[in-house]
Legacy VTK file of the C-alpha trace (Angstrom):
# vtk DataFile Version 3.0
C-alpha trace
ASCII
DATASET POLYDATA
POINTS 311 float
0.421 0.071 0.004
2.682 2.691 0.806
4.113 1.959 -2.995
0.950 3.746 -4.125
1.866 7.097 -3.136
4.876 7.223 -5.861
2.164 6.280 -8.951
0.289 9.410 -7.859
2.769 12.419 -8.170
1.166 15.451 -7.360
-0.896 14.123 -4.480
2.990 13.010 -3.484
4.474 16.734 -4.338
1.949 18.227 -1.989
2.420 15.987 0.680
6.049 16.498 0.471
5.831 20.550 0.797
3.630 20.231 3.742
6.180 18.273 5.877
8.659 20.299 4.954
6.693 23.427 5.604
5.708 21.714 8.967
9.355 21.220 9.959
10.531 24.758 8.844
7.948 26.238 11.066
8.889 23.890 14.285
12.832 24.045 13.654
13.017 27.382 12.114
10.336 29.752 12.286
9.163 29.319 15.917
12.831 29.464 17.084
13.232 32.800 15.721
9.722 34.280 17.345
11.476 33.577 20.976
12.930 36.465 22.876
15.430 34.009 24.254
16.794 33.270 20.878
17.792 36.895 20.237
20.223 37.337 23.399
21.991 41.104 23.857
25.830 40.568 25.140
26.067 42.955 28.555
28.325 45.140 27.622
26.470 45.854 24.449
25.512 49.202 23.876
22.690 50.988 21.026
24.608 52.898 18.270
24.710 56.589 18.783
23.044 59.193 16.284
26.882 59.022 15.033
27.937 55.588 14.431
24.761 54.740 12.685
25.675 57.901 10.289
28.339 55.725 9.604
27.117 52.478 9.316
24.592 53.757 6.941
27.801 55.814 5.175
29.488 51.853 5.084
26.517 50.102 3.541
25.980 53.137 0.753
29.736 52.668 -0.345
29.907 48.728 -0.937
32.501 48.433 2.280
30.574 44.779 2.935
31.627 43.851 -0.683
35.122 43.060 0.238
34.810 43.086 4.252
32.756 40.821 6.496
32.139 41.275 10.231
32.324 37.865 11.280
34.671 35.587 12.901
34.438 32.163 12.706
35.140 29.353 15.785
38.726 28.521 13.852
41.926 28.992 15.560
43.177 30.311 12.733
40.994 33.326 12.292
40.859 33.890 16.468
44.491 34.029 16.392
43.897 36.612 13.710
41.103 38.651 14.216
40.302 38.358 18.247
37.805 36.048 19.751
35.144 34.814 17.228
31.432 36.727 16.795
28.861 36.213 19.480
25.041 36.204 18.226
24.229 38.480 21.287
26.874 41.482 19.482
24.553 41.918 16.660
20.901 42.544 18.540
20.914 46.367 16.900
22.132 45.237 13.981
19.186 45.747 10.895
20.835 44.262 8.466
23.116 42.463 9.488
26.568 43.044 7.422
28.630 39.344 7.840
29.449 39.845 4.531
31.019 37.018 2.628
33.832 37.845 0.840
37.538 38.918 2.681
39.006 40.927 -0.477
39.784 43.042 3.214
40.558 41.707 6.226
37.291 40.830 8.591
37.016 44.066 10.752
34.745 42.282 13.320
37.429 42.758 16.309
38.802 46.288 14.350
37.218 48.679 17.368
39.784 50.477 18.923
42.834 48.244 17.621
44.183 51.721 16.193
43.534 55.647 16.444
41.057 57.748 14.690
44.136 59.272 12.790
45.550 56.107 10.627
41.641 55.676 9.708
41.384 59.079 8.487
44.690 57.866 6.288
43.631 55.341 5.592
40.045 55.971 4.062
41.661 59.091 2.471
45.104 57.497 0.757
44.854 53.787 1.600
48.081 52.967 0.250
50.130 55.734 1.913
49.099 53.074 5.222
48.785 50.052 3.605
51.460 49.809 0.516
50.109 46.832 -0.966
46.478 47.441 -0.709
44.075 47.482 -3.068
41.492 49.579 -1.534
39.681 52.519 -3.014
40.290 55.814 -1.572
37.640 57.651 0.077
38.618 61.135 -0.100
35.343 62.998 -0.981
33.983 61.954 2.582
36.264 64.655 4.240
34.351 67.175 2.602
30.522 65.184 2.586
28.504 66.586 5.832
26.524 63.770 7.700
22.438 64.205 7.044
20.805 65.034 10.230
17.079 64.271 8.690
17.839 60.847 7.409
20.017 59.953 10.191
16.836 60.510 12.709
14.331 59.408 10.647
16.824 55.824 10.469
16.775 55.670 14.532
13.305 56.186 14.888
12.573 53.527 12.733
15.011 51.059 14.797
13.668 52.510 17.891
16.984 53.571 18.568
17.951 56.148 21.508
18.844 59.954 21.047
18.795 63.165 22.172
17.814 66.318 20.389
21.528 67.822 21.273
23.424 64.625 19.374
21.234 65.144 16.261
21.903 68.760 16.109
25.888 67.976 16.211
24.869 66.174 13.101
24.984 68.806 10.962
28.869 69.696 12.002
30.083 65.892 11.605
31.939 64.982 7.796
31.027 61.315 6.007
34.419 60.139 7.543
34.064 61.600 11.052
31.216 59.171 11.318
32.439 56.334 9.138
35.694 55.831 11.331
32.899 56.034 14.502
31.146 53.570 13.444
34.612 51.546 12.603
35.869 52.306 16.015
33.116 50.875 18.097
33.044 47.134 15.847
33.538 44.177 18.185
34.435 46.406 21.882
31.636 44.889 23.035
33.557 41.802 23.559
36.313 41.683 25.668
39.880 41.330 24.263
41.681 38.101 24.117
45.819 38.924 24.866
48.123 37.420 26.780
48.915 40.806 29.153
51.933 41.310 31.414
53.642 38.354 31.394
57.468 39.750 32.190
58.314 42.407 35.301
58.447 45.996 33.610
61.983 46.267 34.212
63.190 43.065 32.587
65.797 42.989 30.463
65.559 41.340 26.949
67.704 37.719 27.344
67.972 38.240 23.446
69.614 41.961 23.406
71.805 41.626 20.694
71.506 38.478 19.399
72.267 38.708 15.331
69.659 35.584 15.079
67.183 36.940 17.063
67.107 40.254 16.123
67.149 39.089 11.693
64.032 37.188 13.296
62.021 40.118 14.762
63.165 42.110 11.898
60.390 39.826 9.878
58.446 39.377 12.537
58.134 43.496 12.475
57.902 43.831 8.849
54.943 40.675 9.138
53.140 42.658 12.020
54.028 46.157 13.412
55.447 47.877 10.048
51.741 48.792 8.706
51.380 51.017 11.433
54.867 51.588 12.304
56.752 51.832 8.753
59.437 49.745 7.655
61.695 52.640 8.923
60.369 52.535 12.562
59.329 55.755 12.265
56.154 55.789 12.841
53.487 58.084 10.890
53.240 61.463 12.620
49.818 62.181 14.340
49.442 58.760 14.004
52.062 56.292 15.517
54.813 57.156 17.463
58.517 56.375 16.039
59.920 53.785 17.960
63.275 54.930 17.102
63.432 58.017 19.646
66.031 56.477 22.294
65.152 58.823 24.994
61.000 58.031 24.900
58.451 55.480 25.646
54.607 55.877 24.069
55.966 59.540 23.211
56.776 60.310 26.481
59.932 60.716 28.590
62.153 59.086 29.253
62.465 55.379 27.813
61.610 52.188 29.185
62.741 48.985 29.907
62.944 46.070 27.896
59.548 44.766 30.118
57.236 47.589 29.138
58.501 47.183 25.383
57.340 43.257 26.233
53.962 44.228 28.085
53.075 46.609 24.895
53.312 44.119 22.590
51.650 41.167 24.045
48.991 43.344 26.167
48.684 46.192 23.173
46.935 49.106 24.330
45.045 47.679 27.309
48.841 47.706 28.852
49.377 51.353 29.197
48.090 51.545 32.457
49.878 48.616 34.046
53.277 50.774 32.362
52.239 53.844 34.064
51.902 56.265 30.527
48.991 57.626 28.857
50.344 57.563 25.685
48.042 59.007 22.812
44.575 58.863 24.887
42.940 58.366 21.188
45.635 55.966 20.368
45.085 51.867 19.427
47.156 49.244 19.742
46.302 45.813 19.459
47.168 42.792 21.545
50.240 40.377 20.012
50.074 38.200 23.314
47.607 35.633 22.095
49.673 35.364 18.291
53.394 35.488 19.387
55.619 33.249 22.389
57.760 35.145 24.464
60.875 34.536 22.240
59.290 35.620 19.491
58.213 39.475 21.215
61.271 39.461 22.781
63.173 38.875 19.373
61.041 42.452 18.891
62.508 43.662 21.214
66.040 43.015 19.758
65.009 44.425 16.685
63.505 48.040 18.410
66.729 48.287 19.944
69.072 47.163 17.407
67.823 50.230 15.225
67.608 53.083 17.919
71.133 51.790 18.255
71.622 49.881 21.408
73.475 46.215 20.993
LINES 1 312
311 0 1 2 3 4 5 6 7 8 9 10 11 12 13 14 15 16 17 18 19 20 21 22 23 24 25 26 27 28 29 30 31 32 33 34 35 36 37 38 39 40 41 42 43 44 45 46 47 48 49 50 51 52 53 54 55 56 57 58 59 60 61 62 63 64 65 66 67 68 69 70 71 72 73 74 75 76 77 78 79 80 81 82 83 84 85 86 87 88 89 90 91 92 93 94 95 96 97 98 99 100 101 102 103 104 105 106 107 108 109 110 111 112 113 114 115 116 117 118 119 120 121 122 123 124 125 126 127 128 129 130 131 132 133 134 135 136 137 138 139 140 141 142 143 144 145 146 147 148 149 150 151 152 153 154 155 156 157 158 159 160 161 162 163 164 165 166 167 168 169 170 171 172 173 174 175 176 177 178 179 180 181 182 183 184 185 186 187 188 189 190 191 192 193 194 195 196 197 198 199 200 201 202 203 204 205 206 207 208 209 210 211 212 213 214 215 216 217 218 219 220 221 222 223 224 225 226 227 228 229 230 231 232 233 234 235 236 237 238 239 240 241 242 243 244 245 246 247 248 249 250 251 252 253 254 255 256 257 258 259 260 261 262 263 264 265 266 267 268 269 270 271 272 273 274 275 276 277 278 279 280 281 282 283 284 285 286 287 288 289 290 291 292 293 294 295 296 297 298 299 300 301 302 303 304 305 306 307 308 309 310
């Protein structure tokens, strides 16, 4: 008897469609309607008017076509970009901007990695900051002004909070400022993963003057640090400090021990308080403690010291 249904293609098709629809409702539609399926991270904040204006510009300029905003739970991605993406991070994202193509790097953890000045230079002239970048320049964003009425309408449609002063302030902001504000909040609701300060701040580099360590440190620096501090370690004025000033550290005098260099490379900007230097209040540095071994970090410090003339 069971085989009789196969002789009735129309009835069989209708039954299959009904079965698939019923399964889809039970397994997909119903769970999506439940509040507990839409969590929000404790540290997540709604977009400010300026950030939302920047998000609109990000969409308008097609940035999602080359950049993803989701880190998969794979070791290679977590090591490169930071902690994997959480569902609760996207509570206020309408629509999601996860993307599917990485012509450029993933931006899910971009917020706070670099200072505003770096992003400003990068959007105006990408190859000035990343020599091999194929990203187009966006110089017109510096002159274009944010449209307060359009942003207010979007805020109201999404139910996001705002004040009249915030809307009025938008009229004085450029689209570049808005885009940077949006990029700088990406991923900030999730604490950064890094090894932190793992040696004493007054520690002396055990690899100081070691020729093989210096060569290894030079390669590591070229692969990870030169994009900001340049190949000659002179940095970018107004954006990244020079590393070849022998009497300065974090743009303050005097210089500090090798352990402080180690701490900053390992813990990034989060290590500034432990080091006791303010540095650039708007600055940001990636933590490499979860990417580089202790010996590799000491090798980078040895290379920096060699460029400072300290053997």
